[in-house]
Structure formats: structure tokens, C-alpha cells
C-alpha positions as CSV (number, residue, x, y, z in Angstrom):
1,M,50.0,19.6,-48.5
2,I,49.8,15.9,-48.5
3,R,49.2,14.4,-51.8
4,V,46.9,11.5,-51.3
5,A,45.9,8.6,-53.9
6,I,42.8,6.5,-53.4
7,N,43.3,2.8,-54.9
8,G,39.3,1.3,-55.6
9,Y,36.6,3.3,-56.0
10,G,33.4,1.9,-53.6
11,N,31.9,2.4,-50.7
12,L,35.1,2.7,-48.6
13,G,37.1,4.9,-51.5
14,R,33.6,7.1,-51.8
15,G,34.2,7.3,-47.9
16,A,37.9,8.2,-48.0
17,E,37.3,10.7,-50.4
18,Q,34.7,12.5,-48.7
19,A,37.3,12.6,-45.6
20,I,39.8,14.0,-47.4
21,S,37.8,16.5,-48.8
22,K,37.6,17.6,-45.0
23,N,41.1,18.0,-44.2
24,D,42.8,21.3,-45.3
25,D,46.3,19.7,-44.9
26,M,45.0,16.7,-47.8
27,E,45.0,16.4,-51.2
28,L,43.0,13.9,-53.6
29,V,45.4,13.5,-56.7
30,V,44.2,10.3,-58.3
31,V,41.7,7.7,-58.1
32,F,42.8,4.2,-59.3
33,T,40.8,1.9,-60.9
34,R,40.3,-1.9,-62.0
35,R,37.2,-0.6,-64.3
36,D,37.2,2.1,-67.5
37,P,38.7,4.9,-66.0
38,G,36.2,7.0,-68.0
39,S,33.1,4.8,-66.2
40,I,34.6,6.3,-62.5
41,A,33.0,10.2,-61.9
42,T,35.5,11.0,-58.4
43,Q,34.1,14.4,-57.1
44,G,36.9,16.8,-59.6
45,A,40.1,14.4,-58.5
46,P,41.9,12.9,-62.4
47,V,41.1,8.6,-62.7
48,A,43.4,6.1,-63.8
49,H,44.1,2.5,-64.4
50,V,45.9,0.6,-61.0
51,D,47.9,-0.3,-64.7
52,D,48.8,3.1,-64.9
53,M,50.2,3.2,-61.0
54,S,54.1,3.5,-61.9
55,N,53.3,6.7,-63.8
56,W,52.0,8.1,-60.4
57,A,54.3,7.2,-58.3
58,D,56.6,10.6,-57.8
59,K,52.8,12.1,-57.5
60,V,51.9,10.5,-54.3
61,D,52.7,10.8,-50.7
62,V,50.6,8.0,-49.7
63,C,48.3,6.2,-51.6
64,L,44.6,4.5,-49.2
65,N,43.8,0.8,-50.5
66,C,40.4,0.3,-49.8
67,G,40.0,-2.9,-51.4
68,G,38.0,-5.9,-50.1
69,S,39.7,-8.3,-47.6
70,A,38.4,-11.6,-48.8
71,T,40.1,-11.0,-51.5
72,D,41.6,-7.4,-53.3
73,L,43.7,-6.2,-50.2
74,A,46.1,-9.5,-50.0
75,E,47.5,-8.7,-53.0
76,Q,46.8,-5.5,-53.6
77,G,48.5,-4.5,-50.6
78,P,52.6,-6.1,-51.2
79,A,51.3,-5.3,-55.0
80,T,50.5,-1.2,-54.2
81,V,53.9,-0.8,-51.5
82,A,56.5,-1.1,-54.6
83,F,55.0,2.0,-56.0
84,F,53.4,4.3,-52.8
85,N,53.4,4.6,-49.3
86,T,50.1,2.5,-48.3
87,V,47.3,2.5,-45.7
88,D,44.7,-0.2,-45.8
89,S,41.4,-2.2,-43.4
90,Y,42.4,-5.3,-43.9
91,D,40.2,-6.8,-41.8
92,T,40.6,-10.1,-41.7
93,H,41.4,-10.8,-37.8
94,A,42.6,-14.6,-38.2
95,K,45.2,-14.0,-41.0
96,I,46.4,-10.5,-40.0
97,P,50.0,-11.7,-39.1
98,D,50.7,-13.6,-42.3
99,Y,48.6,-10.2,-44.3
100,F,51.5,-8.0,-42.3
101,A,54.7,-10.3,-43.4
102,S,53.9,-10.3,-46.8
103,V,53.1,-6.4,-47.0
104,D,56.7,-5.7,-44.5
105,A,58.2,-7.9,-47.0
106,A,57.3,-6.3,-50.4
107,A,57.9,-2.4,-48.6
108,K,61.3,-3.0,-47.2
109,E,62.4,-4.5,-50.2
110,V,61.4,-0.9,-52.1
111,G,61.7,1.2,-48.7
112,H,58.3,2.6,-48.8
113,L,56.0,2.8,-45.4
114,A,52.3,0.3,-45.0
115,L,50.4,1.1,-42.4
116,I,48.0,-2.1,-42.4
117,S,44.5,-2.9,-41.1
118,T,43.2,0.6,-40.1
119,G,39.5,1.4,-40.0
120,W,37.7,0.5,-36.3
121,D,38.1,-2.8,-35.9
122,P,40.3,-3.5,-36.5
123,G,42.0,-0.1,-35.6
124,L,40.4,2.4,-33.0
125,F,39.0,-0.5,-31.1
126,S,42.2,-2.5,-31.3
127,M,44.0,0.4,-29.6
128,L,41.4,1.2,-27.1
129,R,41.7,-2.8,-26.1
130,V,45.2,-2.3,-25.5
131,L,44.7,0.8,-23.7
132,G,42.3,-0.7,-21.4
133,E,44.7,-3.4,-20.6
134,A,47.6,-1.7,-20.2
135,V,45.8,1.1,-17.1
136,L,44.0,-1.9,-16.1
137,P,46.0,-5.1,-16.2
138,D,43.8,-6.8,-13.7
139,G,41.0,-7.5,-15.7
140,A,39.1,-8.5,-18.9
141,T,38.2,-6.9,-21.8
142,T,35.1,-7.4,-24.7
143,T,34.0,-6.7,-27.9
144,F,30.8,-6.3,-29.3
145,W,30.0,-4.9,-32.6
146,G,26.7,-4.1,-33.7
147,P,24.2,-3.3,-34.7
148,G,25.0,-2.8,-38.2
149,V,26.1,-3.7,-42.0
150,S,29.5,-5.2,-42.2
151,Q,31.0,-3.9,-45.5
152,G,34.0,-7.0,-45.1
153,H,31.2,-9.5,-44.7
154,S,28.5,-8.2,-47.2
155,D,31.8,-8.0,-50.0
156,A,32.4,-11.3,-49.2
157,I,28.5,-13.1,-49.5
158,R,28.7,-10.9,-53.0
159,R,31.8,-13.0,-53.6
160,I,29.8,-16.6,-53.7
161,P,28.8,-17.5,-57.3
162,G,25.1,-16.6,-57.9
163,V,25.2,-14.0,-55.6
164,A,23.9,-10.2,-57.2
165,D,23.9,-9.0,-54.1
166,A,24.2,-9.0,-50.2
167,R,24.0,-7.3,-46.5
168,Q,25.2,-9.0,-44.1
169,Y,24.3,-7.2,-39.9
170,T,26.3,-8.5,-36.8
171,L,24.1,-8.2,-34.2
172,P,25.3,-8.9,-30.2
173,V,23.2,-11.1,-28.1
174,R,21.6,-8.8,-25.8
175,E,21.3,-11.1,-23.2
176,T,25.4,-11.2,-23.3
177,V,25.8,-7.7,-23.4
178,D,23.5,-7.2,-20.6
179,A,25.2,-9.6,-18.8
180,V,28.4,-8.4,-19.6
181,K,28.0,-4.8,-18.2
182,A,25.9,-5.9,-15.0
183,G,29.3,-7.4,-14.5
184,D,28.0,-11.4,-14.7
185,D,29.9,-14.2,-14.8
186,V,29.1,-15.2,-18.8
187,E,31.1,-17.6,-20.8
188,L,32.0,-15.7,-24.0
189,T,32.6,-17.7,-26.6
190,T,32.2,-16.4,-30.8
191,R,28.6,-18.1,-30.6
192,S,27.2,-16.6,-27.7
193,M,28.9,-13.0,-27.5
194,H,27.3,-12.0,-31.9
195,R,24.9,-13.8,-34.7
196,R,24.6,-12.7,-38.3
197,D,22.0,-12.1,-40.2
198,C,22.6,-12.1,-44.3
199,Y,20.2,-10.9,-46.8
200,V,20.7,-11.8,-50.2
201,V,19.3,-11.0,-53.6
202,A,20.0,-14.0,-56.0
203,E,20.6,-13.9,-59.7
204,D,17.8,-15.4,-61.7
205,G,18.4,-19.4,-61.9
206,A,21.0,-19.3,-58.9
207,D,21.2,-22.6,-56.7
208,L,19.9,-21.4,-53.7
209,A,21.0,-23.8,-51.4
210,F,24.6,-23.5,-52.5
211,I,24.7,-20.1,-51.6
212,E,23.4,-20.7,-48.0
213,K,25.4,-23.2,-47.3
214,E,28.6,-21.3,-48.6
215,I,27.6,-18.4,-46.5
216,V,27.1,-21.0,-42.9
217,E,30.0,-22.4,-43.6
218,M,32.3,-20.0,-44.9
219,P,35.5,-20.1,-42.5
220,N,36.8,-16.9,-40.9
221,Y,33.4,-15.2,-41.8
222,F,30.1,-17.4,-40.7
223,A,31.3,-20.8,-39.5
224,D,31.6,-20.4,-36.1
225,Y,27.8,-18.1,-35.9
226,D,24.8,-18.9,-35.4
227,T,23.8,-17.2,-38.8
228,T,20.5,-16.4,-40.4
229,V,20.3,-16.7,-44.8
230,T,17.2,-14.1,-46.0
231,F,17.0,-14.6,-49.9
232,I,14.9,-10.8,-50.8
233,S,14.1,-8.8,-53.7
234,A,16.3,-6.2,-55.2
235,E,13.6,-4.1,-54.9
236,E,13.4,-5.1,-50.9
237,M,17.3,-4.6,-51.3
238,A,17.1,-0.4,-51.7
239,A,14.3,-0.1,-49.9
240,K,14.7,-1.5,-46.8
241,H,18.7,-2.0,-47.4
242,A,20.3,1.0,-48.7
243,G,22.3,2.3,-45.6
244,I,25.3,1.2,-44.2
245,P,24.8,1.7,-40.8
246,H,27.4,0.4,-38.0
247,G,29.1,0.1,-34.4
248,G,30.1,-1.5,-31.3
249,T,31.4,-1.2,-28.1
250,V,35.0,-2.2,-26.0
251,I,34.3,-2.6,-22.4
252,R,37.6,-2.9,-20.0
253,R,36.5,-4.0,-16.8
254,G,38.9,-4.6,-13.8
255,E,39.8,-4.1,-10.4
256,T,42.6,-1.4,-9.0
257,S,42.5,-3.3,-5.8
258,R,40.9,-6.1,-4.4
259,G,37.0,-5.1,-4.8
260,V,38.0,-1.9,-5.9
261,A,36.0,-2.0,-9.7
262,A,36.9,0.4,-12.6
263,N,35.8,0.0,-16.4
264,V,36.6,1.6,-19.5
265,A,34.1,1.6,-22.1
266,F,34.5,3.2,-26.0
267,E,31.7,3.2,-28.3
268,L,31.2,3.9,-31.6
269,G,27.2,4.5,-32.8
270,L,27.8,5.1,-37.0
271,G,25.4,6.7,-39.6
272,S,27.3,5.2,-42.5
273,N,30.5,2.4,-41.8
274,P,32.4,3.3,-44.7
275,E,32.5,7.4,-44.9
276,F,33.6,6.0,-40.8
277,T,35.8,4.2,-42.0
278,G,37.2,6.3,-44.8
279,S,37.7,8.8,-42.3
280,V,39.9,6.2,-40.0
281,V,41.7,5.7,-43.2
282,A,42.7,9.1,-44.2
283,A,43.9,10.4,-40.4
284,T,46.2,7.2,-40.5
285,G,47.1,8.5,-43.9
286,R,48.3,11.3,-42.8
287,A,50.2,9.5,-40.0
288,V,52.6,7.5,-42.9
289,A,52.8,10.2,-44.6
290,K,54.7,11.7,-41.3
291,M,56.3,8.7,-40.4
292,A,57.3,8.5,-44.0
293,A,59.2,11.5,-44.1
294,R,60.9,10.8,-41.4
295,G,62.4,8.0,-43.1
296,E,60.3,5.0,-41.6
297,T,59.8,1.9,-43.7
298,G,58.1,-1.9,-43.7
299,A,54.9,-2.2,-42.2
300,R,53.0,-1.2,-39.6
301,T,49.8,-0.8,-37.7
302,V,48.1,1.4,-35.6
303,F,50.1,0.2,-32.1
304,D,52.8,2.5,-34.1
305,V,51.0,5.4,-34.4
306,T,51.0,8.1,-32.3
307,L,48.3,10.8,-31.8
308,A,50.4,13.5,-32.6
309,D,50.7,11.7,-35.9
310,L,47.7,11.4,-36.4
311,S,46.1,15.4,-35.9
312,A,46.7,17.8,-38.6
313,K,47.6,20.4,-35.6
314,D,51.1,21.3,-34.9
315,P,52.5,19.7,-31.1
316,A,52.3,23.0,-29.6
317,D,48.5,23.6,-30.3
318,L,47.7,20.2,-29.1
319,R,49.7,20.7,-26.4
320,A,47.7,23.8,-25.4
321,S,44.6,22.9,-26.3
322,Y,43.7,18.9,-25.5
323,L,46.7,17.9,-23.0
């Protein structure tokens, strides 16, 4: 039985809790929070304050860090690996190399293993991009995200002073998607591929112009996209934007020989982004537990994980039933 901790009990933490409950080889032994532990009601696991992590160091095989990438994980990742083997879903793509380096150094210092940037993108989509290019080296890969709510981008908006709540929808530019599927020669840029729609509930008296400017000019999140900001009431947010759907597609188009085309596509349609991301984080948590048991230390990404380590099944069962 793999003993699992969850660090952070927001949407992703609750999604991970749901995923763990569906895996017979995993047990949720504790949930860590920065809030008052008495204010957190889990499905049955005890709750402890993050300051008490050291008391659980010998009771946890892997800790799933479920904080946000905008401000939490940059500190949470290196700090938590001091006590546990860890997994996280850090998704600020431009900063992943620096984040990897900081977690790698912290993990090696104490002899723990940390798998960063799991989930579906980065994560599963990253794996499919590498697979597509490896199989079809003469070609091009295109990734479209959405339509759906981005948890990381929504969280980044909620960190802006004066914002009470927010949802950010990533929407593929339909004309560009159709052109790629048709094999047309189309220029692919950040702005031509996706746009971002933001729905924001502002606090009473907040400066709406300031909030909008902070959103549309935010580097790594919105500055490079056509972004629309719409201010709505809390009631409208609850009525129309309570769900967190998402999805996307990775397309690898190439040629096996001159004029002979081949396409590889991987598509996700998710009723709940955090629940699916939590499912990926839980599966990679299993892989980390196995890899750590073999003595691996330092930081890793999904490129270093085997399908056998992700699976709860015995390798012999995999060969007999899936190969």
C-alpha cells in the first residue's frame, strides 16, 4: 500500500483525493493545509498544518503538492521535498527549467525524489509531443487547448488585488484549428492559435481598470494573447461558471516518405479539469513511490517515467493483457 499525503486542499487537492479513493494500492494518510486544520473536512483522512510536516516524514511514501503555480509551488516544491518524495503539477511552461533546477538541488540534498510538472499539459500532452516527434521526425506538432477553464490562469487572476473570484477560459481559434486539420500552410503563433476569455468578480470598490490592465499585461499568462475581461456578479459566476471543464488536442503531422502523410493525434475532453489532473498526479505519485524505492533521487519529469511504473498492474499482467 502506497501511503500518500496531499499538500493543499483546493480544487486539485480534492481531485487528487477522489483519484486516490479509486486506486486500491494507494491510501491517503494525511492532508496538509496552511489554514486551520479544523476548518477542513476531508473524506476521512486526518488534516495537519503544513508546519507539522516533519512529524509525518516517516509515515508518507509520496506527497502530492497541489498548490498553484503562480505563487505557491515555487516555494512549496523545494520546501516539501525536504520531508517527502513529491509530485506536483507546476505549469508555468517558461519557468519549468528554473523550477526543475531548484527542486532538483533540494531533493538531492536530502536524498528524496521529486516529479515536477505532471498533469495533462504539462504532463500527458508533453509525452505525446515527444512520442509524435520520435515516430515522425519529418513533421510538425501542434497543440490546441480548450475550450475550457484553466485552473492556473484562473488562480493567477484571483491573486490580483481587488479580485474576489475569477474563471479563465482558453479557447482555440477555430480558423487555425481547421487549417491545421486540413493540412494547410498556416502561420502558428501564440495569438493566432488561442484566445483567453476572463470572467471576474471584483470586490466592492475595486479599481476595475487596474484589474483589467493587470490581467491583459500579465507575462507568461495573458500578455501574448487576445484577452477579453468581463466583470460579472458573484451570482452570475455561481450560476454560469461553477464547473471546471477543459480539454485539448495534440496533433503530429508528418511524412514517412515524400508525399506519404501520417497523422498522430491525442485528444482529451474533460468534465472536470481538477479531477482529471488529480488522477494524473495520483498515477505519477505511484510511479514516484516505485522509483524512490529503487533508490532514485533528485528531480524528474514525465519523460523519465515508464508506463509500467504508472500502472498499478504487475508487469506480467501488462504483458499478457495490454501488449
